[in-house]
N, C-alpha and C positions, 0 to 999 in steps of 0.2 A: 413525633406523633405523625401522621401521614396529614397533609394539609390536600383539602381541597384543589380539583385541577380540572382542567379541561376535559370534558368526556368522565368524568364522577358525574353518578346520579347521590341528589343531596337532598334531605328533607331539611326544613330549616322552618321555624317562626318570625312571623314579623310580626310590627305594626308602622304600618304606612301613616308623617303626617304630612301635611302643607306646612308652607311657611311660619303659620298664623298658628301652628299649632295644630288643628282641628286633623283629628285621626278621619283617613278615610277608605283604610284599610288595618284589618290584624286578623291574624291565622292561628290567633288566640284560644279564641273558642271554639275552633274546629280541628279541623286533621290536619298539621304539617303541610306547606307547601313539599313537593316534590317537582325535580328538574335536571334533568339533564345539562350539565352546563357545556354550553358551544351549541346545542340545539335552538337556540331561539325561541325559547318556552317565556321568560320571563325577560323585561325590558333589558339594556345595554348594561345598564350603571349599574344592575342591581345585582347583576350576572358577576360584570368586574368584580363588586366587591368580595361577594361571596370566594369565590377565587382567592386565595393564600389563608384561608380560614382553619381550625380544627378544631373537632366533632368538642363541646361543650364552650365554644369561645361568643363571645358575645358583644355586638358592636352598634354602634352608632354614626349614620352616614348620610350627607347631603349629595342628592341626584341632580345635577344640572336638567333640564327639559329638553336639552338636545342629545342625552342619555339618556332620559324615560320615551316619555312619552312623544316628543318633538315639541315644531312649536307651534302656535295656534295661527292655521290657512284660514286666510278669511275668502281664499278661494272653494273651499270646503262648506259655503254656504248660499242657500240658491234659494229662490222662489220658484212655486208651482202654482200652476192654479188649482184651487181650491176645488173643486169637480174631479181632479187626478184622486184625490182618499173619498173614500166609499161612503156612503152618506150616511149605513149606521156606524162612525165612528163621531163621539164627540172630545173633538180638538178640541185640548189647554194648550195655553203656553207650559211649555215643562215638562210636554211629554216624550215618551221615547216612541220612536216608531220603529218597526222594521224595514226597508223597502229592500226588494231584490234589484242586484247590480247586473250590468249588461251580459258577465260571463254565468251567470247563474247563482250568484254567492248571494250571500245576505249580510247590509251592514244598517248598524244602527244609527239615526237619525236623532236629533233632541227638536223639538217643535220651539220656534225661535219668537215667531211673531205670524200674530194673523189676520186675515181683513177678511170682508165678503167673496174677494176676489180670489187671493191667493193664501200662500201659508210658506213659510219662512222656514227652510230646517237646514241644521247645522251636521256636518255628516265628521267633526273631529270629534277625537276622543273629550272624554271632559276635565281631564287633567294635559291635555294638551297645553303647553305653555306654559304649565307650573315645573316649579324648582321642587324635587321630593324630597323628604327627611325619611328613615328608614331603621327601625331597630331590629337586627338581625339575630338572631338566638342559630346556629348552626346545631343539628344532632344528630344528625348520621350523612356518612360519608361511604359510598360502594363503586368501587372501580371497575 
């Protein structure tokens, strides 16, 4: 049987869990995830776990935060003046905003705290600093 390797395009179904068992994502109710191994299209630990699988294989794996979304970085949390947010936006703690980066791109930030003068924003990925578990089912390999 052919094993998945670097440069293969694969299709998988997966369910991602936090350590407490909470499901944070699953492809089972939608199209399978398709990616090319080695192209950094998915988190490194997920990619490593698919290598060596054959079509029809299912496995459950644990992925440390370092091989997932990385550590939670306090440097990515900061405050801006409330006047920098357009007045028509009714901010609430927990809102996700899109911000423009200096290079013209966009990034998502989470509103962590609000005062009359400031808005505290968190640019960490929501799963940063978390160890994850995935059930992975390899459906297809295209070389």
